[in-house]
C-alpha positions in Angstrom: 55.1 -85.0 164.9 55.6 -86.7 161.4 52.5 -89.0 161.6 50.5 -86.1 162.6 51.5 -84.2 159.7 51.0 -87.1 157.4 47.5 -87.5 158.6 46.9 -83.6 158.3 48.0 -83.6 154.9 45.9 -86.8 153.7 42.8 -85.3 155.4 43.2 -82.0 153.6 43.8 -83.7 150.2 40.4 -85.8 151.0 38.6 -82.5 151.6 39.9 -80.9 148.5 38.8 -83.5 146.5 35.2 -83.9 147.9 35.0 -80.1 147.6 36.2 -80.3 143.9 33.4 -83.3 143.3 30.4 -80.9 144.4 28.6 -79.4 141.5 27.4 -76.4 143.6 30.7 -74.4 143.3 32.0 -72.8 140.1 35.6 -73.6 140.7 38.5 -75.0 138.1 38.7 -78.2 140.0 34.7 -78.8 139.8 34.6 -77.8 135.9 37.5 -80.3 135.4 36.1 -83.1 137.8 32.4 -83.0 137.2 32.5 -83.9 133.2 34.8 -86.9 134.3 32.4 -88.2 137.0 29.5 -87.5 134.5 30.7 -89.8 131.7 32.4 -92.5 133.6 29.4 -93.2 135.7 25.7 -92.4 135.3 25.9 -91.2 131.6 28.2 -94.2 130.8 25.4 -96.7 132.0 22.7 -94.6 130.3 24.5 -94.5 126.7 25.1 -98.4 127.1 21.3 -99.0 127.7 20.5 -96.7 124.8 23.0 -98.5 122.4 21.4 -101.7 123.2 18.1 -100.7 122.6 18.9 -99.0 119.2 20.6 -102.0 117.9 17.4 -104.2 119.1 15.5 -102.1 116.9 17.7 -102.3 113.9 18.0 -105.9 113.8 14.2 -106.2 113.9 13.9 -103.8 110.8 13.8 -105.5 107.4 14.1 -103.0 104.4 11.2 -103.7 101.6 12.9 -102.7 98.4 9.8 -102.7 96.7 9.0 -99.3 97.7 10.9 -96.3 98.5 12.9 -96.9 101.5 12.7 -94.7 104.6 15.6 -92.3 105.3 16.0 -93.9 108.7 16.4 -97.8 108.9 14.3 -98.0 112.0 10.8 -99.8 112.1 8.6 -97.9 114.0 4.5 -97.9 114.5 3.7 -94.5 113.2 1.8 -93.5 116.0 2.2 -91.2 118.8 2.6 -93.2 121.9 1.9 -91.7 125.1 3.3 -94.4 127.2 6.1 -95.4 124.9 6.6 -98.9 123.4 7.6 -100.4 126.7 11.4 -101.0 125.9 13.3 -101.4 129.0 16.6 -100.1 127.3 15.3 -96.9 126.4 13.7 -96.4 129.6 16.6 -96.9 131.5 18.7 -94.6 129.2 16.0 -92.0 129.9 16.3 -92.6 133.7 20.0 -92.3 133.5 20.0 -89.1 131.3 17.6 -87.3 134.0 19.7 -88.6 137.0 22.6 -87.2 135.2 21.1 -83.7 134.7 19.7 -83.6 138.2 23.1 -84.6 140.1 25.7 -83.1 138.0 24.4 -79.7 136.2 26.4 -76.7 137.1 24.6 -73.8 135.9 26.2 -70.4 137.0 24.6 -67.2 135.6 22.6 -69.0 133.2 25.6 -70.6 131.7 26.2 -74.5 131.7 29.7 -75.2 133.0 29.6 -79.1 132.9 29.7 -79.6 129.2 28.5 -83.4 129.6 25.1 -82.2 130.5 24.7 -81.5 126.8 25.3 -85.2 126.2 22.7 -86.1 128.8 20.2 -83.8 127.2 20.7 -85.4 123.7 20.5 -89.0 125.4 17.3 -88.0 127.0 15.6 -86.7 123.8 17.1 -89.6 121.6 15.6 -92.2 124.1 12.1 -90.7 124.3 12.3 -90.6 120.4 13.0 -94.1 119.7 10.7 -95.0 122.6 8.1 -93.2 120.2 7.1 -90.5 123.1 7.8 -87.8 120.5 6.1 -84.9 122.5 8.6 -85.3 125.5 11.3 -86.0 123.0 10.8 -82.6 121.4 10.8 -80.8 124.5 14.5 -82.1 125.5 15.8 -81.0 122.1 14.2 -77.6 122.4 15.5 -77.2 125.9 19.0 -77.4 124.4 18.2 -75.2 121.5 16.8 -72.3 124.0 19.1 -72.8 126.9 22.4 -73.7 125.7 23.7 -71.2 123.0 27.3 -72.1 123.0 27.0 -76.0 123.1 28.7 -77.8 120.2 25.6 -80.0 119.8 23.4 -77.5 119.2 23.2 -78.3 115.4 22.7 -82.1 116.3 19.8 -81.0 118.5 18.3 -78.9 116.0 18.1 -81.6 113.6 16.8 -84.1 115.9 14.2 -81.7 116.8 12.9 -81.6 113.2 13.4 -85.1 112.8 10.7 -85.5 115.9 8.4 -83.0 113.8 8.3 -85.3 111.1 7.2 -88.1 113.2 4.5 -85.8 114.5 3.4 -85.3 110.9 4.5 -81.4 110.7 6.4 -82.1 107.4 6.3 -78.4 106.2 7.5 -77.1 109.6 10.3 -79.3 109.4 11.0 -78.3 106.0 11.0 -74.4 106.9 13.0 -75.2 110.0 15.6 -77.4 108.2 15.9 -74.9 105.2 16.6 -72.1 107.5 19.1 -74.0 109.7 21.3 -74.9 106.7 21.1 -71.3 105.1 22.3 -69.8 108.6 25.0 -72.5 109.4 27.1 -73.3 106.5 30.1 -74.5 108.6 28.7 -77.2 110.7 30.1 -80.6 111.0 29.9 -82.6 108.0 27.8 -85.4 109.8 25.5 -83.0 111.1 25.0 -81.4 107.5 24.5 -85.0 106.2 21.8 -85.7 109.1 20.1 -82.3 108.2 19.8 -83.0 104.5 18.8 -86.7 105.1 16.0 -85.4 107.4 14.9 -82.9 104.9 14.8 -85.4 102.2 12.4 -87.6 104.0 10.2 -84.5 104.8 9.9 -83.9 101.0 9.1 -87.7 100.5 6.4 -87.4 102.9 5.2 -84.3 100.9 5.6 -86.2 97.5 7.9 -83.3 96.3 10.4 -86.1 94.8 12.6 -84.0 92.9 13.8 -81.7 96.0 13.9 -85.0 98.0 16.4 -86.6 95.6 18.5 -83.6 95.7 18.7 -83.5 99.2 19.6 -86.9 99.6 22.4 -86.6 97.3 23.7 -83.7 99.7 23.2 -86.1 102.5 25.3 -88.7 100.6 28.1 -86.1 99.7 28.6 -85.1 103.4 28.0 -88.1 105.5 30.9 -90.0 106.7 29.1 -93.1 107.5 29.8 -95.3 104.3 26.7 -97.4 104.8 24.4 -94.4 105.2 26.0 -92.6 102.0 25.0 -95.8 100.2 21.5 -95.9 101.5 21.1 -92.2 100.7 22.2 -92.6 97.0 20.2 -95.7 96.8 16.8 -93.7 98.2 17.5 -90.9 95.7 18.0 -93.4 92.6 14.4 -94.9 93.8 13.0 -91.3 93.5 14.4 -90.7 89.9 12.9 -94.1 88.9 9.7 -93.2 90.4 9.6 -90.1 88.2 10.8 -92.4 85.1 14.2 -90.4 85.1 16.0 -93.5 84.0 19.4 -91.8 83.1 19.7 -90.1 86.6 18.4 -93.3 88.3 20.9 -95.4 86.5 24.0 -92.9 87.6 22.6 -92.9 91.3 22.4 -96.7 91.4 25.7 -96.7 90.0 27.1 -94.6 92.8 25.7 -97.3 95.3 27.5 -100.0 93.4 30.6 -98.2 93.6 30.6 -98.5 97.1 30.9 -102.2 97.0 32.0 -103.8 100.3 31.6 -100.7 102.1 28.0 -101.0 102.4 25.5 -103.9 103.2 25.7 -106.6 100.5 21.8 -106.7 100.2 22.0 -102.8 99.4 24.7 -103.6 96.8 22.7 -106.6 95.0 19.5 -104.5 95.0 21.5 -101.5 93.5 22.9 -103.8 90.6 19.3 -104.7 89.9 18.2 -101.2 89.8 21.0 -100.2 87.5 20.1 -103.2 85.1 16.3 -101.9 85.4 17.1 -98.3 84.3 19.8 -98.6 81.8 19.2 -98.7 78.2 21.7 -101.6 76.8 23.1 -102.1 73.3 23.3 -105.8 72.4 27.0 -106.0 73.1 26.4 -104.2 76.7 23.6 -106.8 77.5 25.7 -109.7 76.6 28.4 -108.3 78.7 26.3 -107.6 81.5 24.5 -110.7 81.7 28.0 -112.6 81.8 28.6 -110.6 84.5 25.3 -111.6 86.3 26.6 -115.2 85.8 29.6 -114.5 87.6 27.7 -112.8 90.5 25.3 -115.8 90.5 28.1 -118.2 91.2 30.1 -116.4 94.3 29.4 -117.7 97.5 28.5 -114.5 99.4 25.5 -113.9 97.0 23.9 -117.3 98.0 21.4 -115.3 100.1 20.5 -113.0 97.1 20.0 -115.3 94.2 16.3 -114.3 94.2 17.3 -110.8 93.2 20.2 -111.9 90.8 18.0 -114.5 89.0 14.8 -112.1 88.8 17.2 -109.2 87.3 18.6 -112.2 84.8 15.2 -112.7 83.6 14.2 -109.2 83.3 16.9 -108.8 80.6 15.9 -111.8 78.8 12.1 -111.4 78.9 12.0 -109.8 75.4 14.0 -112.0 73.1 14.4 -115.2 75.2 11.2 -115.9 76.9 11.9 -119.5 77.8 15.0 -118.8 79.2 13.4 -115.9 81.2 10.8 -118.3 82.4 13.6 -120.6 84.0 15.1 -117.9 85.5 12.1 -116.5 87.1 11.4 -120.0 88.7 14.9 -119.9 89.8 14.3 -116.9 91.7 11.1 -118.2 93.3 12.9 -121.3 94.4 15.9 -119.1 96.0 13.4 -116.7 97.6 12.9 -117.3 101.2 11.6 -114.1 102.3 11.1 -111.4 99.9 7.5 -111.5 99.4 7.3 -108.4 97.0 9.7 -110.1 94.6 7.8 -113.4 94.7 4.6 -111.3 93.9 6.6 -109.6 90.8 8.1 -112.9 89.7 4.7 -114.4 89.6 3.4 -111.7 87.8 6.0 -111.9 85.1 5.4 -115.4 84.7 1.6 -115.0 84.2 2.3 -112.4 81.6 4.7 -114.8 79.8 2.0 -117.5 79.9 -0.7 -115.3 78.6 1.4 -114.1 75.7 1.9 -117.8 74.9 -1.8 -118.4 75.1 -1.3 -120.7 77.8 -4.3 -119.1 80.1 -4.3 -122.0 82.6 -0.5 -121.4 83.3 -1.4 -117.5 83.4 -4.3 -118.2 86.0 -2.1 -120.4 88.3 0.6 -117.7 88.5 -1.8 -114.9 89.1 -3.9 -116.8 91.9 0.1 -117.2 93.5 0.4 -113.5 93.0 -2.5 -112.9 95.0 -1.1 -114.7 98.1 1.9 -112.5 98.1 0.0 -109.1 97.7 -1.2 -107.2 100.8 -5.0 -107.5 100.8 -7.2 -104.3 100.8 -4.7 -102.5 98.4 -5.3 -101.6 94.8 -2.7 -104.2 93.6 -4.6 -107.0 95.1 -7.9 -105.8 93.4 -6.0 -105.5 90.1 -4.6 -109.0 90.2 -7.7 -110.4 91.6 -9.7 -109.0 88.7 -7.2 -110.2 86.2 -7.3 -113.6 87.7 -11.1 -113.6 87.7 -10.9 -113.0 84.0 -9.0 -116.3 83.3 -11.0 -118.2 86.2 -13.6 -119.5 84.2 -11.3 -120.6 81.1 -9.1 -122.5 83.7 -12.5 -124.1 85.1 -13.6 -125.1 81.4 -10.3 -126.4 80.1 -9.9 -128.3 83.2 -13.5 -129.8 82.6 -12.6 -130.8 79.0 -9.7 -132.3 80.0 -10.8 -134.4 82.7 -14.2 -135.7 80.8 -12.1 -136.4 77.5 -9.6 -138.6 79.8 -12.4 -140.6 81.3 -14.4 -140.9 78.1 -11.1 -142.0 76.1 -11.0 -145.1 78.7 -14.8 -145.6 78.9 -15.3 -146.3 75.3 -12.5 -148.7 75.2 -13.2 -152.5 75.2 -13.0 -154.2 78.6 -9.5 -155.9 77.7 -7.9 -153.0 76.4 -9.1 -150.8 79.4 -7.4 -153.4 81.7 -4.2 -153.2 79.5 -4.4 -149.4 80.0 -4.4 -149.4 83.9 -2.1 -152.2 83.9 0.6 -150.5 81.8 -0.1 -147.5 84.1 0.7 -149.6 87.1 3.9 -151.2 85.5 5.0 -147.7 85.1 4.7 -146.7 88.6 6.4 -150.1 89.5 9.3 -149.2 87.3 9.8 -145.8 88.6 10.0 -147.6 92.2 12.4 -149.9 91.0 14.5 -147.2 89.6 14.8 -145.4 93.0 15.7 -148.6 94.6 18.4 -149.2 92.1 19.8 -145.6 92.5 19.9 -146.1 96.2 21.9 -149.4 95.6 24.3 -147.4 93.3 24.7 -144.8 95.6 25.2 -146.5 98.9 24.6 -144.6 102.2 26.0 -145.2 105.7 24.1 -144.6 108.7 25.7 -141.5 110.9 24.1 -142.8 114.0 22.1 -139.8 114.7 18.6 -140.6 112.8 19.9 -139.6 109.4 22.1 -141.1 106.5 25.0 -139.6 104.5 26.6 -140.9 101.1 29.6 -143.3 101.5 32.3 -140.7 101.4 34.9 -143.2 100.4 33.3 -143.3 96.8 33.6 -139.7 96.5 36.0 -138.2 94.2 39.6 -138.1 95.8 38.4 -139.6 98.9 37.9 -136.4 100.8 36.9 -136.4 104.4 33.1 -135.8 105.0 33.3 -132.4 106.0 35.7 -131.4 103.2 33.3 -132.5 100.6 30.7 -129.9 99.4 28.2 -132.5 98.2 28.2 -134.8 101.4 27.8 -131.9 103.7 24.8 -130.5 101.7 23.3 -134.1 101.7 23.9 -134.5 105.3 22.1 -131.3 106.2 19.1 -132.2 104.1 18.8 -135.5 105.5 19.2 -134.1 109.3 16.4 -131.6 108.5 14.1 -134.1 107.0 14.7 -136.5 110.1 14.8 -134.2 113.2 13.5 -131.0 112.0 14.8 -127.4 112.9 16.9 -128.0 116.1 18.6 -125.4 118.0 22.5 -126.3 119.0 21.9 -127.1 122.5 22.5 -130.2 125.0 20.1 -132.7 124.6 18.9 -131.7 121.5 18.1 -135.3 120.4 15.5 -135.6 123.1 14.1 -132.1 122.6 10.4 -132.1 121.7 10.6 -129.8 119.1 11.3 -132.2 116.4 9.0 -135.1 117.5 6.5 -133.9 115.6 8.4 -133.8 112.3 9.3 -137.7 112.9 5.6 -138.5 113.3 4.6 -136.7 110.1 7.4 -138.4 108.2 6.5 -141.7 109.7 2.6 -141.1 109.0 3.6 -140.0 105.6 5.7 -143.1 104.8 2.8 -145.3 106.2 0.3 -143.5 103.8 2.4 -143.9 100.8 3.0 -147.6 101.5 -0.7 -148.3 102.1 -1.5 -146.2 98.8 1.1 -148.3 96.8 -0.6 -151.5 98.4 -4.1 -150.2 97.3 -3.3 -149.5 93.8 -2.1 -152.8 92.7 -4.6 -154.0 90.3 -6.6 -152.4 87.3 -9.8 -153.1 89.5 -8.9 -150.3 91.5 -9.1 -148.0 88.7 -11.9 -149.6 87.0 -14.0 -149.2 89.9 -14.0 -145.5 89.8 -15.3 -145.3 86.2 -18.9 -144.3 85.4 -21.0 -147.2 84.6 -24.5 -146.3 83.3 -25.2 -144.7 79.9 -26.6 -141.7 81.5 -23.4 -140.8 83.3 -21.3 -141.4 80.2 -23.7 -139.3 78.1 -23.8 -136.5 80.9 -19.8 -136.5 80.7 -20.2 -135.5 77.0 -22.8 -133.2 77.3 -20.5 -131.1 80.0 -17.5 -131.5 77.8 -19.4 -130.3 74.6 -20.9 -127.3 76.8 -17.7 -126.5 78.1 -15.9 -126.4 74.7 -18.7 -124.0 73.5 -18.3 -121.5 76.3 -14.6 -121.5 75.7 -15.2 -120.7 72.1 -17.2 -117.8 73.4 -14.9 -116.3 75.8 -11.7 -116.8 73.9 -13.4 -114.4 71.1 -15.3 -112.3 73.8 -12.6 -111.6 76.4 -9.2 -112.3 74.4 -10.1 -111.4 70.7 -8.3 -114.9 70.2 -10.3 -116.1 67.0 -7.9 -118.9 66.3 -8.3 -120.6 69.8 -12.0 -120.0 69.4 -12.3 -121.4 66.2 -10.5 -124.6 67.3 -12.8 -125.2 70.5 -16.1 -124.7 68.4 -14.9 -127.0 65.4 -14.3 -129.5 67.8 -17.7 -129.0 69.3 -19.2 -129.8 66.3 -17.3 -132.7 65.5 -18.6 -134.4 68.7 -22.4 -134.6 67.6 -23.5 -132.2 70.1 -27.1 -131.2 71.0 -29.3 -129.4 68.7 -29.1 -126.2 70.9 -25.4 -126.3 71.2 -24.7 -126.9 67.5 -26.8 -123.9 66.4 -25.1 -121.7 69.0 -21.5 -123.0 68.1 -22.2 -122.4 64.4 -23.4 -118.9 65.2 -20.2 -118.4 67.0 -18.0 -119.9 64.4 -19.5 -117.7 61.6 -18.6 -114.7 63.7 -15.0 -115.5 64.2 -14.5 -116.5 60.6 -16.0 -113.3 59.7 -13.6 -111.3 62.3 -10.6 -112.9 60.6 -12.2 -112.5 57.0 -12.2 -116.4 56.3 -14.3 -117.3 53.4 -15.4 -120.3 55.5 -18.0 -117.6 57.3 -20.1 -118.1 54.2 -20.3 -121.9 54.4 -21.0 -121.8 58.3 -23.8 -119.4 57.4 -25.5 -121.4 54.8 -25.3 -124.4 57.2 -26.8 -122.7 60.0 -29.5 -121.4 57.8 -30.2 -124.9 56.2 -30.2 -126.9 59.6 -31.6 -124.5 62.1 -33.8 -121.8 59.9 -36.3 -120.9 62.7 -33.7 -120.3 65.3 -32.7 -117.0 67.0 -29.3 -117.1 65.5 -30.4 -117.6 62.0 -32.7 -114.8 62.2 -29.8 -112.6 63.3 -27.9 -113.6 60.5 -30.8 -113.0 58.0 -31.5 -109.5 59.6 -34.7 -110.7 61.1 -36.2 -109.7 64.4 -34.9 -106.1 63.5 -37.1 -104.5 66.3 -35.5 -106.7 69.1 -32.1 -106.3 67.3 -32.9 -102.3 67.4 -33.8 -102.7 71.3 -30.7 -104.3 72.1 -28.8 -101.6 70.5 -30.6 -98.8 72.4 -30.4 -100.7 75.4 -26.7 -100.8 74.9 -26.5 -97.4 74.4 -28.5 -96.5 77.4 -26.2 -98.7 79.2 -23.0 -97.0 78.1 -24.5 -93.5 78.6 -25.3 -94.4 82.3 -22.2 -96.2 82.9 -20.3 -93.0 81.9 -22.3 -90.9 84.0 -22.1 -93.5 87.1 -18.2 -93.3 86.8 -18.1 -89.5 86.8 -20.0 -89.7 90.1 -23.2 -88.3 88.7 -25.1 -91.1 90.9 -28.3 -89.2 91.7 -29.1 -88.5 88.1 -28.1 -92.1 87.1 -30.5 -93.3 89.5 -33.2 -91.2 88.4 -32.8 -92.3 84.7 -32.8 -95.9 85.7 -36.0 -95.6 87.6 -37.9 -93.8 84.9 -36.6 -95.6 81.5 -34.8 -99.0 83.0 -37.9 -100.9 82.5 -38.4 -100.8 79.0 -35.1 -102.6 78.5 -36.1 -105.4 80.4 -36.4 -108.1 77.8 -33.0 -107.2 76.1 -29.9 -108.4 76.4 -28.3 -105.6 78.4 -31.1 -106.2 81.3 -28.6 -108.0 83.5 -26.3 -105.1 83.2 -28.8 -102.6 83.9 -29.9 -104.4 87.0 -26.3 -104.6 88.3 -25.9 -100.8 87.7 -29.1 -100.1 89.5 -28.1 -102.3 92.3 -24.8 -100.1 92.6 -26.7 -96.9 92.8 -29.0 -98.2 95.4 -26.0 -99.1 97.4 -24.5 -95.6 96.9 -27.9 -93.8 98.0 -29.8 -96.0 100.4 -27.1 -98.4 102.0 -26.4 -102.2 102.4 -29.7 -103.8 103.1 -31.4 -102.5 100.0 -28.2 -103.4 97.7 -28.3 -107.0 99.0 -31.8 -107.5 98.1 -31.4 -106.3 94.3 -28.2 -108.4 94.3 -30.4 -111.5 95.4 -32.8 -110.6 92.7 -30.3 -110.5 90.0 -28.9 -113.9 91.0 -32.3 -115.2 90.4 -33.6 -113.6 87.5 -30.6 -113.7 85.3 -28.5 -117.1 86.0 -25.7 -118.1 84.1 -24.6 -114.4 83.1 -21.5 -112.8 84.3 -23.5 -110.2 86.1 -25.2 -113.0 88.1 -21.6 -114.4 89.1 -20.7 -110.8 90.1 -23.7 -110.5 92.3 -22.9 -113.9 94.0 -19.5 -112.7 94.7 -20.6 -109.5 96.0 -23.1 -111.0 98.3 -20.5 -113.1 99.8 -18.5 -110.1 100.2 -21.0 -108.2 102.0 -21.5 -111.0 104.4 -18.4 -109.9 106.1 -19.1 -106.4 105.9 -22.4 -106.9 107.6 -20.6 -108.4 110.6 -17.8 -105.8 110.7 -17.4 -103.9 113.8 -16.1 -100.4 114.2 -12.5 -100.4 115.1 -11.2 -98.4 118.2 -9.4 -95.4 117.6 -5.7 -96.6 118.6 -5.9 -99.1 116.1 -7.0 -96.9 113.1 -3.9 -96.8 110.2 -5.3 -93.3 108.8 -7.9 -90.7 109.5 -10.2 -88.6 107.6 -12.3 -85.3 108.5 -15.6 -85.1 107.3 -17.5 -81.7 106.8 -21.1 -81.9 107.1 -23.6 -79.0 106.0 -22.3 -78.2 102.6 -24.7 -76.9 99.9 -24.6 -76.8 96.2 -23.7 -73.3 96.3 -20.9 -73.7 99.1 -19.3 -76.5 97.3 -19.2 -74.6 93.9 -18.1 -71.2 95.4 -15.9 -72.0 98.2 -14.2 -75.4 97.4 -11.0 -73.4 95.7 -10.6 -71.3 99.1 -11.0 -74.3 101.1 -8.5 -76.2 99.2 -5.8 -73.5 99.5 -6.7 -73.5 103.1 -5.7 -77.2 103.2 -2.7 -76.5 101.3 -1.3 -74.2 103.6 -1.8 -77.0 106.5 0.0 -79.5 104.4 0.6 -80.4 100.8 -0.2 -84.0 101.4 -3.7 -83.5 102.3 -6.5 -83.8 99.6 -10.2 -83.2 99.3 -13.0 -85.2 97.8 -16.8 -84.5 97.5 -18.6 -87.8 98.6 -22.3 -88.4 98.2 -23.8 -89.8 101.1 -27.5 -90.0 100.2 -29.7 -88.5 97.6 -30.0 -85.3 100.1 -26.6 -85.0 101.3 -23.2 -84.6 100.5 -20.2 -84.2 102.3 -16.5 -82.6 101.9 -14.2 -85.2 103.1 -10.2 -84.6 103.9 -7.9 -87.5 103.3 -4.5 -88.5 104.1 -4.4 -87.7 107.8 -2.0 -89.7 109.9 -3.7 -89.9 113.2 -6.4 -88.7 115.4 -4.4 -86.1 117.0 -3.6 -84.7 113.6 -7.3 -84.8 112.5 -8.4 -82.7 115.6 -5.6 -80.2 114.8 -6.7 -79.6 111.2 -10.2 -79.0 112.7 -8.8 -76.3 115.2 -7.1 -74.7 112.0 -10.1 -74.7 110.0 -12.6 -73.5 113.0 -12.9 -70.0 111.7 -13.7 -71.0 108.1 -16.1 -73.8 109.5 -18.1 -71.0 111.7 -18.2 -68.6 109.3 -20.2 -71.2 106.7 -22.1 -72.8 109.4 -20.4 -76.0 108.7 -19.7 -79.1 111.2 -16.4 -81.1 111.0 -16.1 -84.7 112.4 -12.6 -86.6 112.7 -13.3 -90.5 112.0 -10.9 -93.2 111.4 -10.7 -94.3 107.6 -11.9 -97.9 108.2 -14.9 -96.7 110.2 -15.8 -94.1 107.4 -15.8 -96.8 105.0 -18.6 -98.8 107.3 -20.6 -95.6 107.5 -20.9 -94.9 103.8 -21.5 -98.7 103.1 -24.4 -99.0 106.0 -25.5 -95.4 105.9 -24.8 -95.0 109.5 -24.0 -91.5 109.7 -25.5 -91.6 113.6 -22.5 -93.9 114.3 -20.2 -91.2 113.4 -21.8 -88.6 115.3 -22.0 -90.5 118.4 -18.5 -91.6 118.2 -17.3 -87.9 117.9 -19.3 -86.7 120.7 
């Protein structure tokens, strides 16, 4: 009887538990059990997968402090992905969220009785968001907003819905919704309010409304409980103030970040210190105090990975008063810079400016060349730096020619025995250096560690410390290990790994090459064999040197207004007994330089030129002769200046017409190459690639040794790549445009304002330009469109306006639009669209 009663009780309890676990009954037990089963079963696994995927995204992301940071420190492609990015963790999280909703949802009379289903919907939306499937993500968030009015996660879902809208390019919608949400919900949780303000700030940044963005981010920093995010929000606000040249506000904001100290990532803290120094106006005492503080920061161990930023900041503060010391700190910044490419570009740019100010144009050229390496191509900054470098390229080339030829001529003109003595002295200095290295190795004994590398003898170190307690020995050991074995992973059998074999082989080959080189350069005969032998070769070296010196004199005056440097080069030419042509030209240029600085020597040089070369063009110019030619040159320059101004204003057709009608009469003037190049550029705008290439080739042929000829050569090289360039697929486009075809001058004049207002109503970030296609056709072009879907949406919004005015609109990738304009291939655009 007792056993029967026990069995009956057990079966009853199990039956009650089973009934309590079903989601199909709205009972007290069900409402208590279902959330527990949901949380610790399916939903738990989904949240774990989501957290793993999110951490992976965060680890891959690296902030670029050279630009305004994104509010959300996550790297995304910026494109709408139909199938997602293929992250298995987010796919698993989505799968578990859907399973949770399907199996554990308890909806009775339109009310959800399992509050953990809210978490499942949030997980579903967030997993889709980070998988870059924004439309399904928005659907999940909107489901919560429309079906669960009592959930405590409604505010969070509302904010995430607008974050998704931002990713879809709907900035104005997000701003409107978030502003309304914050106004109607003043008592939401602090973190939800912080997230809302942060998202609002990102929307304002996208719309380039920086004052409103800074205010929103300040509020986000005020409300968030996440200290790392608080520092980030204040930092972005400081960047926005700095962009608006509000230095005082930027300094205060950066100071807020600095005060967070160890509560935020150290990299952000160091960058905030740099930002604060950049925007603060120091008194001499404050600057000295801050420099002392910087030196302390530089010496702290925890800043060893951020020395590039600290040294650069140090250099910036010294740049005005102590240029030489600032140069050393810029170099230290570069030496300690591992992956901060934008900072490398800045440091090289600053060094080029310092060298330029010191009139060391070769050094400036070299650093500008390095800047290009770290500046992204196809950007305005790259084009600007390249032009600055190209302006110095000719000077660097000529100075090198002078230095090289001077060196060779100096040795060639020595007697045979002195030449041998000169090279023997050079060889002796090499051997002495080699002997010194050997002696240093003996004075600093090394012991073999038995692993293919050597370490200093630690018994001689101060205090006889154990190897791993001696920082010098440890650093030396690491360096020797990497040189011999390469960058090895910590794993079994590391010594036999094939990873480092290449390094050993290269070191062995390098050592062998060095030994062979040292053996070959043993006697003066090795050098003497490389010297020019014939009188013609030696004379050519002198002629090339003199021409280079003359060209340097011309360039220093014409490009940089450096009369003193020009005078030095020109006087040296005259001292080298140059040819008559070079001497006459040098005298003329020297006279102009002395005239510029009002030196009385100008008259002496003028008299010398008139006495020795009276029939040259230079003499006639100084005498006021050839007035008609001089006047033609002046008129030609006026003609060029006026047409260049028209060209820059976009009056291409009128410029082309004037060049066709009047350009020929200036063919024999000094402005002829400039006129020809301008005509080629107008041809490119009106007729396309092939006629442009033909005219550039004529400039190279007809006007050699001119800047216009060099520019034409460079353009022809660039056009070779453009000629072969293919149109890209839509999914690889970075930005899009919408081209409006069929506009007439009346439409462009009367309806442009109305059309611009319609674009502003769609998005503040859109811009409109009037682009010439050819002599008979001009287009309206809408810019700053993120993707093809947004371009189609804009066309749909403008459908009524376009039909009313009989206009056609075509979406096109920015990269493809460039090719259409250059090649004049309008048909390609129409075919692609259709």
